[in-house]
C-alpha positions as CSV (number, residue, x, y, z in Angstrom):
1,M,3.0,14.7,1.9
2,K,2.9,12.6,-1.2
3,A,1.4,8.9,-1.5
4,M,2.1,6.2,-3.8
5,I,-0.7,3.6,-4.6
6,L,0.8,0.3,-5.8
7,A,-1.3,-0.8,-8.8
8,A,1.0,-2.7,-11.0
9,G,0.2,-6.3,-10.1
10,L,-1.0,-8.9,-12.5
11,G,-3.8,-10.0,-10.4
12,K,-3.4,-13.7,-11.1
13,R,-5.2,-14.9,-8.0
14,M,-8.2,-12.8,-9.1
15,R,-8.7,-14.6,-12.4
16,P,-10.9,-14.9,-14.4
17,L,-12.0,-11.3,-13.0
18,T,-8.8,-9.9,-14.0
19,N,-8.6,-11.3,-17.4
20,H,-9.7,-8.0,-19.1
21,V,-9.8,-5.6,-15.9
22,P,-6.9,-4.6,-13.7
23,K,-7.3,-5.6,-10.1
24,P,-7.5,-2.0,-8.8
25,L,-10.7,-1.3,-11.1
26,L,-12.6,-4.3,-9.6
27,L,-15.8,-2.9,-7.9
28,I,-16.6,-2.8,-4.2
29,A,-20.3,-1.6,-3.7
30,G,-20.3,-0.3,-7.4
31,K,-17.1,1.8,-7.0
32,P,-13.3,0.7,-8.2
33,L,-11.4,-0.4,-5.1
34,I,-8.6,2.2,-6.0
35,E,-11.1,5.0,-5.7
36,Y,-11.6,4.3,-2.0
37,H,-7.8,4.9,-1.5
38,I,-7.9,8.2,-3.4
39,E,-10.9,9.5,-1.4
40,R,-9.3,8.5,2.0
41,L,-5.9,10.0,1.1
42,V,-7.6,13.4,0.0
43,A,-9.6,13.2,3.3
44,A,-6.4,13.0,5.2
45,G,-4.9,16.1,3.3
46,I,-2.8,14.0,1.1
47,R,-3.3,15.3,-2.6
48,D,-0.2,14.5,-4.6
49,I,-0.6,10.9,-5.5
50,V,1.6,8.6,-7.6
51,I,0.1,5.5,-9.1
52,N,2.3,2.8,-10.9
53,H,0.9,0.4,-13.3
54,A,1.8,-2.3,-15.7
55,Y,-1.1,-4.7,-16.6
56,L,-3.9,-3.0,-18.5
57,G,-2.7,0.3,-16.9
58,E,-4.2,2.4,-19.7
59,Q,-7.5,1.4,-18.1
60,I,-6.5,2.8,-14.8
61,E,-5.4,6.0,-16.3
62,H,-8.6,6.4,-18.3
63,C,-10.7,5.7,-15.2
64,L,-8.9,8.0,-12.8
65,G,-7.5,10.8,-15.0
66,D,-5.5,13.5,-13.4
67,G,-7.4,13.1,-10.1
68,S,-8.9,16.5,-10.3
69,R,-12.4,15.1,-9.6
70,W,-11.4,14.2,-6.1
71,G,-9.2,17.4,-5.6
72,A,-6.2,15.3,-6.2
73,S,-3.1,15.4,-8.4
74,I,-2.3,12.1,-9.9
75,S,0.8,11.2,-11.6
76,Y,1.5,7.8,-13.2
77,S,4.8,5.6,-13.1
78,R,4.4,3.4,-16.1
79,E,6.1,0.0,-16.1
80,G,6.7,-1.9,-19.2
81,E,6.8,-5.0,-17.1
82,P,6.0,-5.3,-13.4
83,L,8.9,-4.4,-11.2
84,E,7.8,-5.9,-8.0
85,T,7.1,-3.6,-5.0
86,G,10.7,-2.3,-4.5
87,G,11.5,-1.8,-8.2
88,G,8.2,-0.1,-8.8
89,I,8.6,2.3,-5.8
90,Y,12.3,3.0,-6.8
91,Q,11.3,4.0,-10.4
92,A,8.8,6.4,-9.1
93,L,11.1,8.2,-6.6
94,P,11.6,11.1,-9.0
95,L,7.8,11.7,-8.8
96,L,7.9,11.2,-4.9
97,G,10.4,13.7,-4.0
98,E,13.0,13.7,-1.0
99,Q,10.6,13.5,1.8
100,P,8.9,10.5,3.4
101,F,6.0,9.2,1.6
102,L,3.0,7.0,2.2
103,V,2.6,3.8,0.4
104,V,-0.6,1.7,0.1
105,N,-1.2,-1.4,-1.8
106,S,-4.2,-1.0,-4.0
107,D,-5.6,-4.4,-3.3
108,V,-6.2,-3.9,0.5
109,W,-9.0,-2.4,2.4
110,T,-8.7,-0.7,5.7
111,D,-10.1,2.0,7.9
112,Y,-6.8,3.0,9.3
113,P,-6.7,6.7,10.0
114,L,-4.2,7.9,7.5
115,E,-3.9,11.2,9.2
116,Q,-1.5,9.3,11.8
117,L,1.0,8.7,9.1
118,V,0.8,12.4,8.0
119,L,1.7,13.4,11.6
120,R,4.4,10.8,11.9
121,Q,6.1,12.1,8.7
122,G,7.2,15.3,10.6
123,A,8.5,13.4,13.6
124,N,12.2,13.6,14.5
125,S,12.2,9.9,15.3
126,L,11.1,8.7,11.9
127,K,13.3,5.9,10.6
128,L,13.8,4.5,7.1
129,A,10.3,2.9,7.3
130,H,7.2,2.7,9.6
131,L,5.0,-0.3,9.0
132,V,1.4,-0.8,9.8
133,L,0.8,-4.4,11.1
134,T,-2.3,-6.2,12.0
135,A,-3.4,-9.5,13.4
136,N,-2.8,-12.5,11.2
137,P,-5.5,-13.6,8.9
138,E,-6.2,-17.3,8.0
139,H,-4.4,-16.9,4.8
140,N,-1.2,-15.6,6.6
141,A,-1.3,-17.4,9.8
142,T,2.4,-17.3,10.7
143,G,2.6,-13.5,10.0
144,D,5.3,-11.4,8.4
145,F,7.3,-9.6,11.1
146,V,7.8,-9.2,15.0
147,L,6.7,-6.2,16.7
148,L,9.0,-5.4,19.7
149,P,8.4,-3.1,22.5
150,G,9.1,0.5,21.6
151,Q,7.5,0.1,18.2
152,H,10.6,-1.7,16.8
153,V,10.0,-4.2,13.9
154,V,12.3,-7.2,13.3
155,A,12.2,-10.0,10.9
156,E,12.7,-12.6,13.7
157,G,12.5,-12.3,17.5
158,E,10.6,-12.8,20.7
159,G,7.3,-11.3,20.4
160,P,4.0,-11.3,18.5
161,R,4.2,-12.0,14.8
162,L,2.0,-9.8,12.9
163,T,0.9,-9.4,9.2
164,F,2.2,-6.4,7.1
165,T,-1.0,-4.5,5.9
166,G,0.6,-3.0,2.8
167,L,0.3,0.4,4.4
168,S,3.6,2.1,5.3
169,L,5.6,5.4,5.5
170,L,8.9,5.1,3.7
171,H,11.9,7.4,3.5
172,P,13.6,7.8,0.1
173,N,17.0,6.9,1.7
174,L,15.7,3.3,2.1
175,F,16.4,3.0,-1.6
176,N,19.9,4.6,-1.6
177,A,21.8,1.5,-2.7
178,C,19.2,0.3,-5.2
179,E,19.6,0.1,-9.0
180,P,16.8,0.2,-11.6
181,G,15.1,-3.2,-12.2
182,S,12.7,-5.6,-10.6
183,F,13.2,-6.2,-7.0
184,P,11.0,-6.8,-3.8
185,L,10.5,-4.4,-1.0
186,L,11.0,-7.3,1.4
187,G,14.8,-7.4,1.3
188,L,15.3,-3.7,1.8
189,L,13.0,-3.7,4.8
190,T,14.8,-6.8,6.3
191,E,18.2,-5.1,6.0
192,A,16.8,-1.9,7.5
193,M,15.3,-3.9,10.3
194,A,18.6,-5.4,11.0
195,A,20.1,-1.9,11.3
196,G,17.2,-1.0,13.7
197,Q,15.7,1.4,11.1
198,V,12.1,0.2,11.0
199,S,9.3,1.0,13.5
200,G,5.8,-0.2,13.4
201,E,2.5,-0.3,15.0
202,H,-0.4,-2.9,15.5
203,Y,-3.6,-1.7,13.9
204,R,-6.7,-3.5,15.5
205,G,-9.2,-2.0,13.2
206,N,-10.7,-3.3,9.8
207,W,-8.3,-4.5,7.3
208,V,-8.9,-6.9,4.3
209,D,-6.4,-8.3,1.8
210,V,-8.7,-8.3,-1.2
211,G,-6.6,-11.0,-2.9
212,T,-9.2,-13.6,-4.1
213,P,-12.6,-13.6,-5.7
214,Q,-14.1,-14.8,-2.5
215,R,-12.7,-12.1,-0.3
216,L,-13.7,-9.5,-2.9
217,L,-17.3,-10.7,-2.7
218,E,-17.2,-10.9,1.0
219,L,-15.9,-7.3,1.2
220,D,-18.5,-6.1,-1.3
221,R,-21.3,-7.5,0.9
222,Q,-19.9,-5.9,4.0
223,V,-19.6,-2.4,2.5
224,R,-23.0,-2.7,0.9
225,A,-24.5,-3.7,4.4
226,A,-22.6,-0.8,6.1
227,C,-24.1,1.7,3.7
228,C,-27.5,0.4,4.4
229,D,-27.1,0.7,8.1
């Protein structure tokens, strides 16, 4: 199984911290945020990793190299300009192969057991996408999608609205009708939901959208405290 870490964002909400450093390389307890993702992917048995980048991307490549220090193999999908989530994944498809692949945003923190997505990849019931959802944080109080009984996910409906964690399992066929360029993933997911092709789950463990300097500082404190316990 392969995985893609999305790392091409400009990090505007993180300024001035990202004026000279890309957001994935901001430190949590002395270690770049993106390294935690690599370590957890490898621990789950996922060693083929694709990382897209645009803004200050050369720093990401210099920091991570080929991934061999973690026992991984890292390939890079270089974007001249950010292609948004959908466009970035589409460009990277030749590196990701023909089987479902795991996708994780580089600017989130979670202890979700990635092994569960590895197991789900081989399930006959796998649809075009499987999304990991969580309770709505204060900064996204209205949520993103509705989780229906039977793990069905829809854009609108009767049921709890939850927040998309940025962690998912995607099938390459989700992008069959796409063309190169910049476009969001949301539109593709919404169309697939309307066709009944998106499943999901409610994860109740730790998850943080590390989107602002304050949240970065709070997470840094939490991780340091946990390391000292």
